GUTORSE-378935 format. One record per residue: residue number from 1; chain; residue in three letters; x, y, z of N, C-alpha, C in turn. Coordinates in pm, whole numbers. Atoms other than C-alpha are relative to their C-alpha. Layout:
<pts>
pt i=NUM; ch=A; aa=ALA; n_x=X; n_y=Y; n_z=Z; ca_x=X; ca_y=Y; ca_z=Z; c_x=X; c_y=Y; c_z=Z .
...
</pts>
This chain:
<pts>
pt i=1; ch=A; aa=MET; n_x=131; n_y=87; n_z=43; ca_x=2483; ca_y=3182; ca_z=-3571; c_x=-119; c_y=109; c_z=26 .
pt i=2; ch=A; aa=ASN; n_x=97; n_y=-85; n_z=-6; ca_x=2160; ca_y=3382; ca_z=-3637; c_x=-114; c_y=-67; c_z=70 .
pt i=3; ch=A; aa=ASP; n_x=138; n_y=70; n_z=-96; ca_x=1877; ca_y=3291; ca_z=-3352; c_x=-115; c_y=66; c_z=-81 .
pt i=4; ch=A; aa=THR; n_x=141; n_y=-48; n_z=39; ca_x=1592; ca_y=3472; ca_z=-3563; c_x=-40; c_y=-121; c_z=-73 .
pt i=5; ch=A; aa=VAL; n_x=55; n_y=84; n_z=47; ca_x=1368; ca_y=3248; ca_z=-3683; c_x=-106; c_y=74; c_z=-119 .
pt i=6; ch=A; aa=GLN; n_x=78; n_y=-90; n_z=96; ca_x=1191; ca_y=3349; ca_z=-4037; c_x=-122; c_y=-118; c_z=-30 .
pt i=7; ch=A; aa=ASN; n_x=129; n_y=67; n_z=36; ca_x=1025; ca_y=3022; ca_z=-4124; c_x=43; c_y=-149; c_z=44 .
pt i=8; ch=A; aa=LEU; n_x=-30; n_y=115; n_z=-108; ca_x=1000; ca_y=2640; ca_z=-4033; c_x=139; c_y=-66; c_z=-34 .
pt i=9; ch=A; aa=ALA; n_x=-142; n_y=72; n_z=34; ca_x=1344; ca_y=2538; ca_z=-4228; c_x=105; c_y=82; c_z=103 .
pt i=10; ch=A; aa=ASP; n_x=-96; n_y=-72; n_z=-90; ca_x=1522; ca_y=2793; ca_z=-3984; c_x=-39; c_y=-68; c_z=128 .
pt i=11; ch=A; aa=LEU; n_x=25; n_y=85; n_z=-132; ca_x=1357; ca_y=2627; ca_z=-3693; c_x=33; c_y=-166; c_z=-17 .
pt i=12; ch=A; aa=ASP; n_x=-31; n_y=111; n_z=7; ca_x=1441; ca_y=2282; ca_z=-3822; c_x=174; c_y=26; c_z=38 .
pt i=13; ch=A; aa=GLN; n_x=-119; n_y=-19; n_z=11; ca_x=1807; ca_y=2405; ca_z=-3868; c_x=68; c_y=33; c_z=151 .
pt i=14; ch=A; aa=LEU; n_x=-21; n_y=-44; n_z=-140; ca_x=1828; ca_y=2572; ca_z=-3531; c_x=-15; c_y=-122; c_z=108 .
pt i=15; ch=A; aa=SER; n_x=25; n_y=79; n_z=-104; ca_x=1681; ca_y=2253; ca_z=-3347; c_x=152; c_y=-112; c_z=-38 .
pt i=16; ch=A; aa=ALA; n_x=-97; n_y=106; n_z=27; ca_x=1965; ca_y=2040; ca_z=-3546; c_x=135; c_y=41; c_z=54 .
pt i=17; ch=A; aa=GLU; n_x=-115; n_y=-77; n_z=-40; ca_x=2235; ca_y=2259; ca_z=-3438; c_x=33; c_y=5; c_z=126 .
pt i=18; ch=A; aa=GLY; n_x=35; n_y=-66; n_z=-153; ca_x=2114; ca_y=2321; ca_z=-3073; c_x=55; c_y=-139; c_z=85 .
pt i=19; ch=A; aa=ALA; n_x=-68; n_y=87; n_z=-107; ca_x=2139; ca_y=2106; ca_z=-2784; c_x=5; c_y=-173; c_z=-62 .
pt i=20; ch=A; aa=ALA; n_x=13; n_y=116; n_z=35; ca_x=2201; ca_y=1735; ca_z=-2777; c_x=-159; c_y=-62; c_z=48 .
pt i=21; ch=A; aa=PRO; n_x=129; n_y=71; n_z=-14; ca_x=1909; ca_y=1489; ca_z=-2796; c_x=-23; c_y=-49; c_z=171 .
pt i=22; ch=A; aa=GLU; n_x=2; n_y=0; n_z=-122; ca_x=1709; ca_y=1496; ca_z=-2472; c_x=-18; c_y=-153; c_z=58 .
pt i=23; ch=A; aa=ALA; n_x=40; n_y=146; n_z=-23; ca_x=1704; ca_y=1171; ca_z=-2259; c_x=-113; c_y=-10; c_z=96 .
pt i=24; ch=A; aa=GLN; n_x=118; n_y=13; n_z=-101; ca_x=1386; ca_y=1036; ca_z=-2090; c_x=62; c_y=-6; c_z=138 .
pt i=25; ch=A; aa=PRO; n_x=-61; n_y=18; n_z=-110; ca_x=1383; ca_y=1071; ca_z=-1732; c_x=-5; c_y=-105; c_z=84 .
pt i=26; ch=A; aa=ALA; n_x=10; n_y=148; n_z=-24; ca_x=1469; ca_y=798; ca_z=-1557; c_x=-84; c_y=-34; c_z=125 .
pt i=27; ch=A; aa=ALA; n_x=111; n_y=23; n_z=-80; ca_x=1221; ca_y=626; ca_z=-1307; c_x=90; c_y=43; c_z=128 .
pt i=28; ch=A; aa=PRO; n_x=-85; n_y=-35; n_z=-141; ca_x=1304; ca_y=739; ca_z=-942; c_x=40; c_y=-133; c_z=64 .
pt i=29; ch=A; aa=THR; n_x=-67; n_y=82; n_z=-94; ca_x=1538; ca_y=516; ca_z=-741; c_x=4; c_y=36; c_z=139 .
pt i=30; ch=A; aa=TYR; n_x=20; n_y=1; n_z=-142; ca_x=1455; ca_y=453; ca_z=-399; c_x=104; c_y=-67; c_z=108 .
pt i=31; ch=A; aa=GLU; n_x=-70; n_y=69; n_z=-89; ca_x=1665; ca_y=389; ca_z=-116; c_x=-66; c_y=-95; c_z=121 .
pt i=32; ch=A; aa=PRO; n_x=34; n_y=61; n_z=-100; ca_x=1599; ca_y=108; ca_z=146; c_x=-5; c_y=81; c_z=109 .
pt i=33; ch=A; aa=VAL; n_x=-32; n_y=-70; n_z=-122; ca_x=1476; ca_y=249; ca_z=495; c_x=-13; c_y=-112; c_z=86 .
pt i=34; ch=A; aa=ARG; n_x=2; n_y=136; n_z=-71; ca_x=1577; ca_y=22; ca_z=758; c_x=35; c_y=51; c_z=125 .
pt i=35; ch=A; aa=ASP; n_x=-30; n_y=-65; n_z=-122; ca_x=1629; ca_y=103; ca_z=1162; c_x=118; c_y=-98; c_z=46 .
pt i=36; ch=A; aa=GLU; n_x=-124; n_y=69; n_z=-36; ca_x=1915; ca_y=3; ca_z=1333; c_x=-13; c_y=-132; c_z=54 .
pt i=37; ch=A; aa=PHE; n_x=17; n_y=109; n_z=-23; ca_x=1789; ca_y=-335; ca_z=1424; c_x=-31; c_y=-107; c_z=-162 .
pt i=38; ch=A; aa=GLY; n_x=42; n_y=73; n_z=110; ca_x=1738; ca_y=-432; ca_z=1046; c_x=-121; c_y=27; c_z=-57 .
pt i=39; ch=A; aa=ARG; n_x=146; n_y=-4; n_z=30; ca_x=1377; ca_y=-373; ca_z=1034; c_x=-48; c_y=143; c_z=-67 .
pt i=40; ch=A; aa=SER; n_x=44; n_y=-106; n_z=80; ca_x=1159; ca_y=-160; ca_z=819; c_x=-165; c_y=-9; c_z=75 .
pt i=41; ch=A; aa=TYR; n_x=145; n_y=14; n_z=-44; ca_x=823; ca_y=-29; ca_z=951; c_x=-104; c_y=92; c_z=-74 .
pt i=42; ch=A; aa=ALA; n_x=108; n_y=-58; n_z=55; ca_x=503; ca_y=102; ca_z=818; c_x=-119; c_y=-6; c_z=82 .
pt i=43; ch=A; aa=THR; n_x=147; n_y=1; n_z=-37; ca_x=154; ca_y=197; ca_z=903; c_x=-94; c_y=-42; c_z=-94 .
pt i=44; ch=A; aa=GLY; n_x=111; n_y=42; n_z=108; ca_x=-148; ca_y=40; ca_z=727; c_x=-105; c_y=37; c_z=60 .
pt i=45; ch=A; aa=ARG; n_x=107; n_y=-35; n_z=-51; ca_x=-492; ca_y=135; ca_z=769; c_x=-97; c_y=-44; c_z=-81 .
pt i=46; ch=A; aa=ARG; n_x=108; n_y=53; n_z=79; ca_x=-830; ca_y=-26; ca_z=656; c_x=-123; c_y=52; c_z=101 .
pt i=47; ch=A; aa=LYS; n_x=135; n_y=-43; n_z=-71; ca_x=-1202; ca_y=105; ca_z=793; c_x=49; c_y=50; c_z=132 .
pt i=48; ch=A; aa=GLU; n_x=14; n_y=-57; n_z=-126; ca_x=-1180; ca_y=195; ca_z=1149; c_x=162; c_y=-41; c_z=68 .
pt i=49; ch=A; aa=SER; n_x=-143; n_y=88; n_z=-21; ca_x=-817; ca_y=-8; ca_z=1194; c_x=131; c_y=74; c_z=-27 .
pt i=50; ch=A; aa=ALA; n_x=-115; n_y=-47; n_z=28; ca_x=-489; ca_y=102; ca_z=1237; c_x=143; c_y=-116; c_z=48 .
pt i=51; ch=A; aa=ALA; n_x=-80; n_y=98; n_z=-49; ca_x=-193; ca_y=-144; ca_z=1223; c_x=154; c_y=43; c_z=-44 .
pt i=52; ch=A; aa=ARG; n_x=-139; n_y=-49; n_z=-17; ca_x=185; ca_y=-62; ca_z=1321; c_x=96; c_y=-158; c_z=-56 .
pt i=53; ch=A; aa=VAL; n_x=-52; n_y=101; n_z=16; ca_x=389; ca_y=-305; ca_z=1146; c_x=144; c_y=-8; c_z=-33 .
pt i=54; ch=A; aa=TRP; n_x=-172; n_y=21; n_z=15; ca_x=774; ca_y=-418; ca_z=1142; c_x=40; c_y=-131; c_z=-84 .
pt i=55; ch=A; aa=VAL; n_x=-53; n_y=104; n_z=95; ca_x=948; ca_y=-625; ca_z=880; c_x=137; c_y=-10; c_z=-10 .
pt i=56; ch=A; aa=LYS; n_x=-147; n_y=59; n_z=17; ca_x=1279; ca_y=-820; ca_z=890; c_x=-3; c_y=-103; c_z=-50 .
pt i=57; ch=A; aa=PRO; n_x=-22; n_y=142; n_z=56; ca_x=1431; ca_y=-1108; ca_z=740; c_x=-10; c_y=-98; c_z=119 .
pt i=58; ch=A; aa=GLY; n_x=-6; n_y=104; n_z=-99; ca_x=1368; ca_y=-1423; ca_z=922; c_x=-62; c_y=-145; c_z=-71 .
pt i=59; ch=A; aa=SER; n_x=70; n_y=142; n_z=40; ca_x=1176; ca_y=-1768; ca_z=881; c_x=-155; c_y=2; c_z=-50 .
pt i=60; ch=A; aa=GLY; n_x=144; n_y=6; n_z=40; ca_x=828; ca_y=-1639; ca_z=824; c_x=-98; c_y=6; c_z=114 .
pt i=61; ch=A; aa=VAL; n_x=105; n_y=-20; n_z=-113; ca_x=685; ca_y=-1576; ca_z=1131; c_x=-69; c_y=127; c_z=46 .
pt i=62; ch=A; aa=VAL; n_x=110; n_y=-124; n_z=-17; ca_x=396; ca_y=-1346; ca_z=1198; c_x=-69; c_y=20; c_z=120 .
pt i=63; ch=A; aa=MET; n_x=62; n_y=-37; n_z=-149; ca_x=302; ca_y=-1215; ca_z=1539; c_x=-87; c_y=114; c_z=-23 .
pt i=64; ch=A; aa=ILE; n_x=108; n_y=-118; n_z=2; ca_x=11; ca_y=-992; ca_z=1582; c_x=-44; c_y=53; c_z=143 .
pt i=65; ch=A; aa=ASN; n_x=21; n_y=-4; n_z=-139; ca_x=-33; ca_y=-829; ca_z=1931; c_x=53; c_y=-99; c_z=77 .
pt i=66; ch=A; aa=GLY; n_x=-71; n_y=93; n_z=-55; ca_x=185; ca_y=-1075; ca_z=2060; c_x=-6; c_y=-131; c_z=-20 .
pt i=67; ch=A; aa=ARG; n_x=52; n_y=128; n_z=6; ca_x=-9; ca_y=-1371; ca_z=1940; c_x=57; c_y=-83; c_z=-139 .
pt i=68; ch=A; aa=PRO; n_x=-42; n_y=37; n_z=142; ca_x=82; ca_y=-1600; ca_z=1621; c_x=-113; c_y=23; c_z=-55 .
pt i=69; ch=A; aa=ILE; n_x=92; n_y=-62; n_z=71; ca_x=-129; ca_y=-1521; ca_z=1338; c_x=-103; c_y=-123; c_z=-7 .
pt i=70; ch=A; aa=ASP; n_x=90; n_y=108; n_z=-10; ca_x=-298; ca_y=-1854; ca_z=1355; c_x=-128; c_y=4; c_z=145 .
pt i=71; ch=A; aa=GLN; n_x=89; n_y=-43; n_z=-130; ca_x=-446; ca_y=-1742; ca_z=1699; c_x=-58; c_y=109; c_z=-11 .
pt i=72; ch=A; aa=TYR; n_x=65; n_y=-134; n_z=-57; ca_x=-524; ca_y=-1406; ca_z=1670; c_x=-108; c_y=33; c_z=-153 .
pt i=73; ch=A; aa=PHE; n_x=78; n_y=13; n_z=120; ca_x=-685; ca_y=-1458; ca_z=1274; c_x=-39; c_y=-144; c_z=2 .
pt i=74; ch=A; aa=ALA; n_x=19; n_y=127; n_z=23; ca_x=-848; ca_y=-1776; ca_z=1317; c_x=-54; c_y=-55; c_z=-150 .
pt i=75; ch=A; aa=ARG; n_x=27; n_y=12; n_z=129; ca_x=-1008; ca_y=-1760; ca_z=973; c_x=106; c_y=-6; c_z=-101 .
pt i=76; ch=A; aa=PRO; n_x=-128; n_y=19; n_z=67; ca_x=-805; ca_y=-1889; ca_z=712; c_x=-28; c_y=85; c_z=-108 .
pt i=77; ch=A; aa=VAL; n_x=3; n_y=-123; n_z=67; ca_x=-942; ca_y=-1612; ca_z=470; c_x=99; c_y=114; c_z=72 .
pt i=78; ch=A; aa=LEU; n_x=-66; n_y=-97; n_z=-44; ca_x=-783; ca_y=-1376; ca_z=691; c_x=147; c_y=-14; c_z=1 .
pt i=79; ch=A; aa=GLN; n_x=-146; n_y=29; n_z=1; ca_x=-451; ca_y=-1543; ca_z=698; c_x=23; c_y=-7; c_z=-139 .
pt i=80; ch=A; aa=MET; n_x=-46; n_y=7; n_z=140; ca_x=-453; ca_y=-1579; ca_z=349; c_x=37; c_y=171; c_z=-50 .
pt i=81; ch=A; aa=LEU; n_x=-14; n_y=-169; n_z=13; ca_x=-498; ca_y=-1176; ca_z=332; c_x=140; c_y=49; c_z=40 .
pt i=82; ch=A; aa=LEU; n_x=-92; n_y=-67; n_z=-62; ca_x=-204; ca_y=-1133; ca_z=528; c_x=171; c_y=-54; c_z=-94 .
pt i=83; ch=A; aa=HIS; n_x=-87; n_y=74; n_z=69; ca_x=31; ca_y=-1367; ca_z=308; c_x=0; c_y=24; c_z=-122 .
pt i=84; ch=A; aa=GLN; n_x=-36; n_y=-49; n_z=137; ca_x=-41; ca_y=-1199; ca_z=-29; c_x=90; c_y=78; c_z=-27 .
pt i=85; ch=A; aa=PRO; n_x=-119; n_y=-81; n_z=25; ca_x=207; ca_y=-949; ca_z=-5; c_x=120; c_y=-43; c_z=-43 .
pt i=86; ch=A; aa=PHE; n_x=-117; n_y=72; n_z=-6; ca_x=469; ca_y=-1218; ca_z=17; c_x=-31; c_y=-110; c_z=-96 .
pt i=87; ch=A; aa=GLN; n_x=4; n_y=100; n_z=154; ca_x=334; ca_y=-1449; ca_z=-282; c_x=-7; c_y=97; c_z=-97 .
pt i=88; ch=A; aa=VAL; n_x=-18; n_y=-67; n_z=132; ca_x=302; ca_y=-1177; ca_z=-505; c_x=181; c_y=40; c_z=-35 .
pt i=89; ch=A; aa=THR; n_x=-174; n_y=-37; n_z=59; ca_x=702; ca_y=-1069; ca_z=-460; c_x=57; c_y=-119; c_z=36 .
pt i=90; ch=A; aa=ASP; n_x=-57; n_y=123; n_z=3; ca_x=768; ca_y=-1447; ca_z=-408; c_x=97; c_y=26; c_z=132 .
pt i=91; ch=A; aa=ARG; n_x=-103; n_y=-13; n_z=-128; ca_x=924; ca_y=-1382; ca_z=-63; c_x=-62; c_y=-69; c_z=111 .
pt i=92; ch=A; aa=LEU; n_x=84; n_y=69; n_z=-79; ca_x=667; ca_y=-1622; ca_z=119; c_x=130; c_y=-70; c_z=110 .
pt i=93; ch=A; aa=GLY; n_x=-100; n_y=75; n_z=-88; ca_x=892; ca_y=-1758; ca_z=437; c_x=112; c_y=84; c_z=41 .
pt i=94; ch=A; aa=GLN; n_x=-145; n_y=-99; n_z=-13; ca_x=1161; ca_y=-1487; ca_z=409; c_x=10; c_y=95; c_z=81 .
pt i=95; ch=A; aa=PHE; n_x=8; n_y=-128; n_z=-75; ca_x=1046; ca_y=-1212; ca_z=636; c_x=-88; c_y=-37; c_z=133 .
pt i=96; ch=A; aa=ASP; n_x=108; n_y=11; n_z=-109; ca_x=919; ca_y=-1219; ca_z=981; c_x=-65; c_y=121; c_z=43 .
pt i=97; ch=A; aa=VAL; n_x=53; n_y=-110; n_z=-18; ca_x=657; ca_y=-971; ca_z=1080; c_x=-81; c_y=4; c_z=144 .
pt i=98; ch=A; aa=MET; n_x=59; n_y=-12; n_z=-114; ca_x=546; ca_y=-826; ca_z=1400; c_x=-80; c_y=152; c_z=-8 .
pt i=99; ch=A; aa=ALA; n_x=121; n_y=-144; n_z=25; ca_x=229; ca_y=-586; ca_z=1404; c_x=-59; c_y=25; c_z=149 .
pt i=100; ch=A; aa=THR; n_x=107; n_y=1; n_z=-105; ca_x=21; ca_y=-442; ca_z=1644; c_x=-104; c_y=85; c_z=-40 .
pt i=101; ch=A; aa=VAL; n_x=117; n_y=-25; n_z=70; ca_x=-318; ca_y=-348; ca_z=1538; c_x=-125; c_y=48; c_z=112 .
pt i=102; ch=A; aa=LYS; n_x=107; n_y=-72; n_z=-98; ca_x=-604; ca_y=-140; ca_z=1718; c_x=-129; c_y=64; c_z=-93 .
pt i=103; ch=A; aa=GLY; n_x=152; n_y=-67; n_z=58; ca_x=-990; ca_y=-52; ca_z=1621; c_x=-36; c_y=-71; c_z=-103 .
pt i=104; ch=A; aa=GLY; n_x=71; n_y=59; n_z=111; ca_x=-1240; ca_y=-199; ca_z=1402; c_x=-30; c_y=-124; c_z=50 .
pt i=105; ch=A; aa=GLY; n_x=26; n_y=101; n_z=-11; ca_x=-1311; ca_y=-539; ca_z=1363; c_x=121; c_y=-114; c_z=-53 .
pt i=106; ch=A; aa=LEU; n_x=-110; n_y=94; n_z=80; ca_x=-1091; ca_y=-886; ca_z=1235; c_x=12; c_y=44; c_z=-134 .
pt i=107; ch=A; aa=SER; n_x=-19; n_y=-20; n_z=167; ca_x=-1164; ca_y=-810; ca_z=866; c_x=72; c_y=140; c_z=-16 .
pt i=108; ch=A; aa=GLY; n_x=-53; n_y=-130; n_z=3; ca_x=-1062; ca_y=-440; ca_z=892; c_x=148; c_y=-5; c_z=46 .
pt i=109; ch=A; aa=GLN; n_x=-140; n_y=13; n_z=-44; ca_x=-751; ca_y=-523; ca_z=1119; c_x=83; c_y=-66; c_z=-102 .
pt i=110; ch=A; aa=ALA; n_x=-73; n_y=77; n_z=93; ca_x=-650; ca_y=-806; ca_z=862; c_x=42; c_y=68; c_z=-120 .
pt i=111; ch=A; aa=GLY; n_x=-12; n_y=-93; n_z=144; ca_x=-703; ca_y=-540; ca_z=575; c_x=139; c_y=108; c_z=61 .
pt i=112; ch=A; aa=ALA; n_x=-86; n_y=-65; n_z=-65; ca_x=-490; ca_y=-283; ca_z=786; c_x=177; c_y=-72; c_z=30 .
pt i=113; ch=A; aa=VAL; n_x=-119; n_y=56; n_z=7; ca_x=-191; ca_y=-524; ca_z=837; c_x=58; c_y=-38; c_z=-134 .
pt i=114; ch=A; aa=ARG; n_x=-68; n_y=19; n_z=138; ca_x=-172; ca_y=-615; ca_z=474; c_x=59; c_y=118; c_z=-4 .
pt i=115; ch=A; aa=HIS; n_x=-11; n_y=-127; n_z=84; ca_x=-187; ca_y=-269; ca_z=369; c_x=166; c_y=51; c_z=86 .
pt i=116; ch=A; aa=GLY; n_x=-135; n_y=-8; n_z=-83; ca_x=112; ca_y=-217; ca_z=667; c_x=125; c_y=-95; c_z=-57 .
pt i=117; ch=A; aa=ILE; n_x=-130; n_y=88; n_z=45; ca_x=328; ca_y=-525; ca_z=538; c_x=39; c_y=22; c_z=-155 .
pt i=118; ch=A; aa=SER; n_x=-49; n_y=-2; n_z=156; ca_x=300; ca_y=-449; ca_z=168; c_x=57; c_y=139; c_z=-7 .
pt i=119; ch=A; aa=ARG; n_x=-90; n_y=-138; n_z=24; ca_x=428; ca_y=-49; ca_z=260; c_x=151; c_y=-51; c_z=60 .
pt i=120; ch=A; aa=ALA; n_x=-114; n_y=-5; n_z=-60; ca_x=690; ca_y=-187; ca_z=480; c_x=133; c_y=-98; c_z=-50 .
pt i=121; ch=A; aa=LEU; n_x=-66; n_y=83; n_z=118; ca_x=812; ca_y=-454; ca_z=213; c_x=63; c_y=92; c_z=-98 .
pt i=122; ch=A; aa=SER; n_x=-58; n_y=-71; n_z=102; ca_x=846; ca_y=-191; ca_z=-33; c_x=121; c_y=120; c_z=59 .
pt i=123; ch=A; aa=LEU; n_x=-89; n_y=-107; n_z=-56; ca_x=1044; ca_y=26; ca_z=205; c_x=131; c_y=-105; c_z=45 .
pt i=124; ch=A; aa=TYR; n_x=-115; n_y=99; n_z=-7; ca_x=1269; ca_y=-296; ca_z=300; c_x=73; c_y=-34; c_z=-154 .
pt i=125; ch=A; aa=GLU; n_x=-83; n_y=28; n_z=146; ca_x=1346; ca_y=-356; ca_z=-62; c_x=-87; c_y=63; c_z=-115 .
pt i=126; ch=A; aa=PRO; n_x=77; n_y=-91; n_z=71; ca_x=1227; ca_y=-80; ca_z=-280; c_x=-12; c_y=-71; c_z=-172 .
pt i=127; ch=A; aa=GLU; n_x=44; n_y=68; n_z=100; ca_x=1253; ca_y=-295; ca_z=-591; c_x=-126; c_y=-89; c_z=-26 .
pt i=128; ch=A; aa=LEU; n_x=142; n_y=1; n_z=1; ca_x=933; ca_y=-444; ca_z=-504; c_x=-159; c_y=63; c_z=3 .
pt i=129; ch=A; aa=ARG; n_x=57; n_y=-64; n_z=32; ca_x=760; ca_y=-168; ca_z=-528; c_x=-125; c_y=14; c_z=-127 .
pt i=130; ch=A; aa=PRO; n_x=72; n_y=2; n_z=118; ca_x=611; ca_y=-199; ca_z=-874; c_x=-89; c_y=-84; c_z=-6 .
pt i=131; ch=A; aa=ALA; n_x=88; n_y=112; n_z=34; ca_x=479; ca_y=-540; ca_z=-811; c_x=-99; c_y=8; c_z=105 .
pt i=132; ch=A; aa=LEU; n_x=98; n_y=-11; n_z=-128; ca_x=291; ca_y=-440; ca_z=-493; c_x=-117; c_y=112; c_z=-41 .
pt i=133; ch=A; aa=LYS; n_x=96; n_y=-111; n_z=19; ca_x=145; ca_y=-128; ca_z=-638; c_x=-84; c_y=-45; c_z=-115 .
pt i=134; ch=A; aa=LYS; n_x=62; n_y=53; n_z=130; ca_x=41; ca_y=-318; ca_z=-950; c_x=-139; c_y=-58; c_z=41 .
pt i=135; ch=A; aa=VAL; n_x=118; n_y=121; n_z=-41; ca_x=-195; ca_y=-560; ca_z=-754; c_x=-56; c_y=101; c_z=91 .
pt i=136; ch=A; aa=GLY; n_x=81; n_y=-106; n_z=-102; ca_x=-316; ca_y=-229; ca_z=-520; c_x=28; c_y=-20; c_z=116 .
pt i=137; ch=A; aa=PHE; n_x=-10; n_y=36; n_z=-132; ca_x=-177; ca_y=-338; ca_z=-219; c_x=61; c_y=106; c_z=62 .
pt i=138; ch=A; aa=LEU; n_x=-47; n_y=-106; n_z=-77; ca_x=-2; ca_y=-4; ca_z=-158; c_x=-122; c_y=108; c_z=39 .
pt i=139; ch=A; aa=THR; n_x=106; n_y=-112; n_z=-7; ca_x=-313; ca_y=221; ca_z=-204; c_x=-107; c_y=-47; c_z=143 .
pt i=140; ch=A; aa=ARG; n_x=103; n_y=10; n_z=-74; ca_x=-531; ca_y=280; ca_z=95; c_x=-160; c_y=-21; c_z=-46 .
pt i=141; ch=A; aa=ASP; n_x=124; n_y=14; n_z=35; ca_x=-862; ca_y=126; ca_z=77; c_x=-90; c_y=85; c_z=90 .
pt i=142; ch=A; aa=SER; n_x=29; n_y=-83; n_z=-70; ca_x=-1046; ca_y=407; ca_z=196; c_x=-174; c_y=-34; c_z=40 .
pt i=143; ch=A; aa=ARG; n_x=158; n_y=41; n_z=-18; ca_x=-1438; ca_y=263; ca_z=214; c_x=-1; c_y=10; c_z=187 .
pt i=144; ch=A; aa=LYS; n_x=41; n_y=1; n_z=-161; ca_x=-1567; ca_y=321; ca_z=567; c_x=-149; c_y=-18; c_z=-7 .
pt i=145; ch=A; aa=VAL; n_x=106; n_y=43; n_z=-3; ca_x=-1912; ca_y=216; ca_z=685; c_x=-78; c_y=181; c_z=39 .
pt i=146; ch=A; aa=GLU; n_x=80; n_y=-126; n_z=62; ca_x=-2172; ca_y=514; ca_z=588; c_x=-57; c_y=42; c_z=163 .
pt i=147; ch=A; aa=ARG; n_x=72; n_y=-11; n_z=-146; ca_x=-2303; ca_y=656; ca_z=943; c_x=-136; c_y=52; c_z=6 .
pt i=148; ch=A; aa=LYS; n_x=132; n_y=8; n_z=-10; ca_x=-2641; ca_y=668; ca_z=1048; c_x=-90; c_y=125; c_z=-20 .
pt i=149; ch=A; aa=LYS; n_x=21; n_y=-131; n_z=30; ca_x=-2867; ca_y=976; ca_z=944; c_x=-118; c_y=-11; c_z=103 .
pt i=150; ch=A; aa=TYR; n_x=142; n_y=-43; n_z=-75; ca_x=-3137; ca_y=1137; ca_z=1188; c_x=-126; c_y=-51; c_z=-98 .
pt i=151; ch=A; aa=GLY; n_x=105; n_y=15; n_z=75; ca_x=-3486; ca_y=1019; ca_z=1073; c_x=-43; c_y=-105; c_z=-79 .
pt i=152; ch=A; aa=ARG; n_x=17; n_y=112; n_z=43; ca_x=-3412; ca_y=716; ca_z=926; c_x=48; c_y=-153; c_z=97 .
pt i=153; ch=A; aa=ARG; n_x=-25; n_y=126; n_z=-70; ca_x=-3375; ca_y=336; ca_z=1040; c_x=166; c_y=-17; c_z=35 .
pt i=154; ch=A; aa=LYS; n_x=-116; n_y=31; n_z=31; ca_x=-3024; ca_y=279; ca_z=918; c_x=70; c_y=150; c_z=-93 .
pt i=155; ch=A; aa=ALA; n_x=-75; n_y=-142; n_z=73; ca_x=-2768; ca_y=518; ca_z=723; c_x=-99; c_y=-16; c_z=-130 .
pt i=156; ch=A; aa=ARG; n_x=85; n_y=-40; n_z=109; ca_x=-3008; ca_y=487; ca_z=414; c_x=-153; c_y=-41; c_z=15 .
pt i=157; ch=A; aa=ARG; n_x=168; n_y=104; n_z=-31; ca_x=-3328; ca_y=251; ca_z=522; c_x=-100; c_y=122; c_z=68 .
pt i=158; ch=A; aa=SER; n_x=108; n_y=-82; n_z=-76; ca_x=-3634; ca_y=468; ca_z=612; c_x=-79; c_y=-81; c_z=78 .
pt i=159; ch=A; aa=PHE; n_x=81; n_y=65; n_z=-91; ca_x=-3890; ca_y=368; ca_z=844; c_x=-114; c_y=-60; c_z=-84 .
pt i=160; ch=A; aa=GLN; n_x=72; n_y=69; n_z=106; ca_x=-4163; ca_y=131; ca_z=712; c_x=-138; c_y=104; c_z=6 .
pt i=161; ch=A; aa=PHE; n_x=131; n_y=-88; n_z=18; ca_x=-4455; ca_y=335; ca_z=594; c_x=-131; c_y=-70; c_z=40 .
pt i=162; ch=A; aa=SER; n_x=112; n_y=79; n_z=-29; ca_x=-4780; ca_y=260; ca_z=750; c_x=-133; c_y=87; c_z=-36 .
pt i=163; ch=A; aa=LYS; n_x=122; n_y=-112; n_z=23; ca_x=-5107; ca_y=375; ca_z=600; c_x=-81; c_y=4; c_z=84 .
pt i=164; ch=A; aa=ARG; n_x=97; n_y=-4; n_z=-90; ca_x=-5301; ca_y=306; ca_z=887; c_x=62; c_y=-33; c_z=112 .
</pts>
């Protein structure tokens, strides 16, 4: 076989004789990550809060810092935030969640727990990852409060100008 290419016809002939058609690379497959107790662990972060979250099959009990969800997050909006990953994946009431969260306020803590639940769910059942990624629950929300600058009243607000 002559491997020198003189024109495009030779190139077409070489490619036809050459290797078999290349297959598309398959999407990566992930293995479930579970500990000896059958739980998946993940860390979630939001603003100044960090949450350590364990997810295991159960009846849908959510405990945060040793307290039930309705005691720790009294506002229904924050409770709804924590249930969103289960609603998106149609797993509402199928997993127990145990979380410890530190730092920040209640809103940041709820966001951190949601991020942790989403990451732990994707580790427990890797086939849920595309659904969680599509709605943005696996992405860490990096927005933080801007720091106060010297010579200013707040982060950007200047002192009031006085002509007299």
